[in-house]
BALO-755811 format. One line per field, with one value per residue (C-alpha): x, y, z; residue in three letters; residue number from 1. Coordinates in steps of 0.02 Angstrom, whole numbers. Example, Ala and Ser with C-alpha at 12.3 -4.5 7.8 and 13.67 -1.06 7.14 Angstrom:
BEGIN
xx <- c(615 684)
yy <- c(-225 -53)
zz <- c(390 357)
code <- c(ALA SER)
pos <- c(1 2)
***
This chain:
BEGIN
xx <- c(515 644 612 727 624 777 838 669 581 731 669 788 780 841 925 798 941 1027 978 986 921 1054 1024 1055 1170 1136 1247 1167 1066 1056 1146 993 823 659 537 361 202 83 -86 -20 164 310 419 580 598 764 789 900 1030 1068 1188 1215 1384 1367 1307 1375 1216 1140 956 859 729 585 627 467 559 606 434 356 452 364 210 51 65 238 203 55 176 257 125 215 184 345 362 523 562 432 341 165 93 -49 -164 -161 -197 -344 -423 -395 -511 -655 -623 -770 -849 -867 -740 -583 -401 -373 -497 -412 -242 -304 -375 -214 -113 -220 -189 -2 8 -81 42 189 126 102 283 346 250 321 498 482 402 545 673 587 582 765 811 721 808 977 934 894 1062 1147 1222 1256 1112 1140 1086 940 913 785 621 602 511 351 406 353 189 146 24 -148 -88 54 -70 -181 -36 18 -159 -152 15 -65 -212 -96 10 -144 -202 -146 -151)
yy <- c(802 813 709 768 770 784 941 1019 1000 974 803 699 520 372 214 73 -51 23 1 125 242 333 487 474 594 662 600 710 651 469 441 373 449 355 380 408 381 528 565 656 617 550 645 605 580 616 569 599 474 453 348 294 329 180 34 111 68 183 224 308 435 335 176 120 116 299 352 275 402 548 635 620 798 771 592 651 755 595 554 410 223 129 -44 -139 -59 75 212 281 447 443 534 382 266 375 355 167 160 198 37 -80 -224 -165 -27 -132 -89 -132 2 124 78 113 282 329 273 386 537 501 478 644 732 647 702 880 885 816 950 1086 1022 1011 1184 1257 1171 1242 1418 1406 1345 1494 1618 1544 1554 1739 1769 1658 1544 1357 1240 1126 945 927 780 652 656 537 372 343 261 86 98 -3 -147 -154 -291 -179 -38 -157 -224 -45 -9 -164 -104 63 -22 -134 15 100 -51 -55 -224)
zz <- c(698 835 993 1132 1293 1407 1319 1275 1443 1560 1614 1719 1655 1754 1691 1687 1719 1872 2054 2142 2009 1908 1801 1615 1522 1350 1208 1075 926 874 709 614 583 560 418 485 384 398 319 164 161 260 383 473 660 745 927 1076 1133 1319 1421 1600 1679 1797 1689 1526 1431 1303 1280 1140 1196 1120 1214 1301 1469 1443 1381 1537 1642 1557 1623 1521 1452 1380 1328 1224 1119 1053 923 837 845 812 738 706 538 512 606 592 648 774 651 535 682 735 563 571 721 602 504 530 437 257 285 300 329 145 91 210 139 -38 14 104 -47 -157 -45 -40 -229 -258 -141 -227 -398 -335 -273 -439 -533 -420 -446 -635 -643 -541 -654 -808 -734 -685 -858 -940 -825 -869 -1054 -1042 -960 -1092 -959 -983 -944 -793 -780 -661 -546 -597 -504 -360 -374 -277 -114 -63 27 183 166 245 363 424 456 553 657 696 755 867 939 981 1067 1168 1220 1294 1395 1576 1661)
code <- c(MET LEU TRP MET PRO ARG LYS MET TRP SER ILE ASP PHE TYR SER PRO ARG CYS GLU PRO ARG GLN SER LEU ARG SER LYS GLY LEU TYR ASN ARG VAL ARG LEU VAL LEU ASP LEU LYS ASP TYR TYR TYR LEU ALA ARG GLU TYR MET ASP CYS LYS VAL CYS HIS ARG THR PHE ILE SER TRP ASP SER ARG ILE LEU GLU GLN LEU GLY ASP GLY VAL ARG ALA ARG PHE SER VAL VAL LEU THR HIS ASN TYR ALA CYS ASP GLN ALA VAL ILE SER LEU LEU ARG ALA CYS THR VAL GLY ASN SER SER THR ALA PHE GLN HIS ASN LEU TRP GLU VAL HIS SER GLU GLU TRP LEU ARG LYS GLN LEU LEU TYR LEU THR ASP CYS GLN ARG HIS GLN LYS SER LEU GLN THR MET LYS LEU PRO GLN PRO LEU TYR GLN GLU THR THR HIS PHE PRO ASN PHE PRO THR ALA SER TRP LEU LEU SER THR TYR VAL LEU ASP VAL TRP SER ARG LEU HIS PHE)
pos <- c(1 2 3 4 5 6 7 8 9 10 11 12 13 14 15 16 17 18 19 20 21 22 23 24 25 26 27 28 29 30 31 32 33 34 35 36 37 38 39 40 41 42 43 44 45 46 47 48 49 50 51 52 53 54 55 56 57 58 59 60 61 62 63 64 65 66 67 68 69 70 71 72 73 74 75 76 77 78 79 80 81 82 83 84 85 86 87 88 89 90 91 92 93 94 95 96 97 98 99 100 101 102 103 104 105 106 107 108 109 110 111 112 113 114 115 116 117 118 119 120 121 122 123 124 125 126 127 128 129 130 131 132 133 134 135 136 137 138 139 140 141 142 143 144 145 146 147 148 149 150 151 152 153 154 155 156 157 158 159 160 161 162 163 164 165 166 167 168 169 170 171 172 173 174 175 176 177)
***
């Protein structure tokens, strides 16, 4: 997912640090992407990088002070809850709302892990099948056999307590005092 609200919707952002307000300039894409937990798999989130010509500070487009400058319609397009090291898609958070007594976040984490492991196995099967098909086609043409990359390992999965803390972050972000 690419999150560039300044470029995509021509929104003029202002530096949250400068008084009087100063417009931010685009510096392109930030050099690191975030891995986001989704219902079936993970995806990567790239974001825009902006700077202020007056205070010389830089801001990432998902900074809460930047997101507050968006209208509700554009803000709703950013469906990711960010924590310090990880990120979670809003679809996962929505399902966490159904967790009640007897249907804990641990049970939800196990169910989500099961869905992710099935998707991971499916991708491994597809990769190995493609390698096998490629190998057979090279054999028929009497070409040398290449070495294929090993399959990936199942990624570390977030804990139930992390999922619960992400849910709490989402609730806090929606409260207006």
